[in-house]
C-alpha positions in Angstrom: 0.0 0.5 0.0 1.5 3.4 -1.0 2.0 6.2 1.5 -1.1 8.1 -0.2 -3.7 5.4 -0.3 -2.3 4.9 3.1 -2.9 8.6 4.4 -6.5 8.4 2.3 -7.5 5.0 4.4 -6.2 6.8 7.3 -8.1 10.1 7.3 -11.5 7.9 6.0 -11.0 6.0 9.4 -10.9 8.8 11.5 -13.9 10.5 9.9 -15.4 7.8 11.1 -13.8 6.5 14.3 -12.9 10.4 15.7 -9.9 9.1 17.1 -7.5 5.6 17.0 -4.6 4.5 18.8 -1.6 3.9 17.1 -2.3 -0.2 17.5 -5.5 0.2 16.0 -3.9 2.1 13.1 -1.3 -0.7 12.5 -3.9 -3.1 13.1 -6.4 -1.9 10.3 -4.0 -0.6 7.7 -2.0 -4.0 8.3 1.1 -1.4 8.7 4.2 -1.4 10.6 4.8 0.6 14.1 7.4 2.6 12.1 5.2 3.4 9.3 2.3 4.2 11.6 4.3 6.6 13.3 5.4 7.9 9.9 2.1 8.6 8.6 0.6 10.1 11.9 3.6 12.9 11.8 3.2 13.7 8.3 -0.3 13.7 8.6 -0.4 16.1 12.0 2.5 18.7 9.8 0.0 18.7 7.0 -2.9 19.6 9.3 -4.7 16.7 8.3 -5.5 15.2 11.7 -4.5 15.8 15.4 -1.6 13.5 17.1 -2.2 12.7 20.1 -0.6 10.5 23.0 -0.6 6.7 21.3 -2.5 7.9 18.1 -4.3 10.3 16.6 -8.0 11.9 16.2 -9.9 13.7 13.6 -9.9 17.5 13.8 -12.5 19.2 15.3 -12.6 21.2 12.6 -13.8 19.0 9.9 -11.9 20.5 7.1 -14.4 22.7 6.5 -16.9 21.0 5.4 -19.9 22.7 6.6 -19.4 23.0 9.8 -23.4 23.9 10.7 -24.9 21.8 8.4 -25.9 18.2 8.5 -24.4 16.2 5.4 -26.7 13.8 3.8 -25.2 10.5 3.0 -21.9 11.4 4.3 -20.2 7.7 4.6 -21.2 7.4 1.1 -19.8 10.8 0.1 -16.6 10.0 1.5 -16.4 6.6 0.2 -17.2 8.4 -3.1 -14.5 10.8 -2.5 -12.1 8.3 -1.5 -12.5 6.9 -5.2 -12.6 9.7 -7.0 -8.8 10.7 -5.3 -7.3 7.4 -7.6 -8.3 9.4 -10.7 -5.8 11.9 -10.0 -2.1 11.7 -10.6 0.7 13.9 -9.7 1.4 17.0 -11.6 -1.8 16.9 -13.3 -4.7 20.0 -13.1 -7.9 19.3 -11.7 -11.0 21.3 -11.6 -13.4 20.7 -8.2 -16.9 22.6 -8.2 -18.7 23.4 -5.1 -20.5 21.0 -2.7 -20.3 18.9 0.5 -18.4 15.8 -1.9 -15.9 18.4 -3.5 -14.6 19.2 -0.1 -14.4 15.3 0.9 -12.2 15.1 -2.0 -10.2 18.5 -1.6 -9.4 16.7 1.8 -7.9 13.8 -0.2 -6.0 15.6 -2.3 -4.6 18.6 -0.3 -0.5 18.3 -0.3 -0.6 16.3 -3.0 1.5 17.4 -6.1 -1.6 18.8 -8.0 -3.0 21.8 -9.5 -6.7 22.3 -7.9 -8.6 24.7 -9.8 -12.0 26.1 -7.9 -14.4 28.9 -7.0 -15.9 27.1 -4.1 -14.6 29.7 -1.5 -15.1 27.2 1.3 -12.8 24.1 -0.5 -10.3 27.2 -1.2 -9.8 28.9 2.4 -9.4 25.1 3.9 -6.9 24.3 0.8 -4.9 27.6 1.8 -4.9 26.9 5.4 -3.8 23.5 5.2 -1.0 24.4 2.6 -1.5 23.2 -0.4 0.9 24.6 -2.4 -1.0 24.7 -6.0 -3.9 26.5 -6.2 -6.1 28.6 -8.8 -9.2 30.4 -7.2 -11.3 31.7 -10.0 -12.2 35.2 -10.1 -15.4 37.2 -10.0 -18.1 38.5 -7.7 -18.5 36.5 -4.4 -22.0 35.3 -3.8 -22.4 34.6 -0.3 -25.6 32.7 -0.1 -23.8 29.9 -3.3 -20.6 30.6 -1.6 -19.1 30.9 -5.2 -17.1 33.3 -7.1 -19.2 34.2 -10.1 -18.3 35.9 -13.8 -20.7 37.1 -16.2 -17.7 37.2 -18.4 -16.9 34.0 -19.6 -14.1 35.1 -21.1 -12.0 35.6 -17.9 -12.1 31.8 -17.4 -10.7 30.4 -20.7 -7.1 30.2 -20.0 -8.2 27.6 -17.5 -7.9 24.3 -18.6 -7.5 20.6 -16.7 -7.1 17.0 -17.0 -10.2 16.5 -15.0 -13.0 18.3 -13.8 -15.3 16.8 -10.6 -18.8 17.6 -10.2 -21.9 17.0 -8.8 -25.5 17.5 -9.2 -28.8 16.8 -7.3 -30.0 14.4 -10.2 -28.7 11.7 -12.8 -30.5 9.5 -15.5 -30.0 8.1 -18.9 -30.7 11.6 -19.8 -27.4 13.0 -17.9 -26.7 15.1 -15.1 -28.9 17.4 -13.8 -28.6 20.7 -11.5 -31.2 22.7 -9.8 -28.9 26.1 -9.4 -29.1 27.7 -12.8 -26.1 30.1 -11.8 -23.8 27.8 -10.6 -24.6 25.8 -13.6 -24.1 28.2 -16.0 -21.2 29.3 -14.7 -19.8 25.6 -14.3 -20.6 24.7 -18.1 -17.8 26.3 -19.8 -15.5 25.1 -17.2 -16.6 21.6 -18.7 -15.6 22.4 -22.1 -11.9 22.8 -20.9 -11.0 19.7 -19.1 -10.2 16.1 -20.6 -12.1 14.4 -18.7 -15.4 15.0 -16.4 -16.1 12.8 -13.4 -19.5 13.3 -12.0 -19.9 12.4 -8.1 -23.4 11.6 -7.2 -24.7 9.8 -4.4 -27.0 6.9 -4.6 -30.3 8.9 -3.5 -29.7 11.1 -6.4 -30.0 8.3 -9.3 -32.9 8.1 -11.6 -33.9 11.4 -10.5 -34.8 14.6 -12.8 -34.3 18.0 -11.1 -33.7 21.4 -12.4 -31.5 21.9 -15.8 -29.9 19.4 -17.6 -26.2 20.4 -17.1 -24.8 17.6 -19.3 -25.9 14.8 -21.3 -24.4 11.5 -20.7 -22.1 11.1 -23.6 -20.7 14.0 -22.2 -19.5 12.2 -18.7 -16.7 10.0 -18.9 -17.3 8.3 -15.5 -19.8 8.1 -12.4 -19.0 7.4 -8.8 -21.6 6.8 -7.1 -22.4 4.9 -3.8 -22.8 0.6 -3.7 -26.2 1.5 -2.8 -27.3 2.1 -5.6 -30.3 0.6 -7.3 -28.6 -2.1 -9.7 -31.4 -1.6 -12.2 -30.4 2.1 -12.5 -26.8 1.2 -12.7 -27.5 -1.5 -15.4 -29.2 0.8 -17.7 -26.7 3.5 -17.5 -23.8 1.0 -18.1 -26.0 0.0 -21.3 -25.6 3.4 -22.4 -22.5 3.1 -22.5 -21.3 5.1 -18.9 -18.5 3.9 -17.3 -20.0 3.5 -13.3 -17.4 2.9 -10.5 -19.5 1.9 -6.9 -17.2 3.5 -3.9 
């Protein structure tokens, strides 16, 4: 198990358990005591967990993910984010849009050799706080309600290109991905044209639903990552349409 994958697994375990002893980390990850101590120290230095005596605990501020808001299907979204992080290669440029799943993904990508492009201010602030070195914050007017920066001049974003763009939505059917916020959807559509690959992160409760506007047709989406709880009939229908579906 390489370091990046170990760190992702350890952080996911802490999200669930809140605190783990070094012995528990050794047993759960099947690693040596020296490796466990090294991983705890490194993640503590990066501000991604808190080192405690004989173990580690999750940060009380959960990497900025909606501090006062209950996150629906949080465990499933954590799994989706973990799988999504494996589609990012060192040296690449990635676009992350708005939402709780994107912040969870940002948690896993923070500190890696990646350029992260976003207009989602909570995510950008967390990446800055946790010393991510290569961050592009797209400009525009700050929308407090949406917590994003928006620009009516799409020419402002013309120079932003990425290897992969991650986005989510409120519904996904064989027609495509739906978003119910037209302002955000319109700001994100030009970005999708600047990415080599579009990956949708959608939890299982949203599959089969048509909500709001069609953001992208199914043939424009390269991969869907969703939870293993998804309705198998819907998954089969999507795969028959040619969509690559990954279950987390």
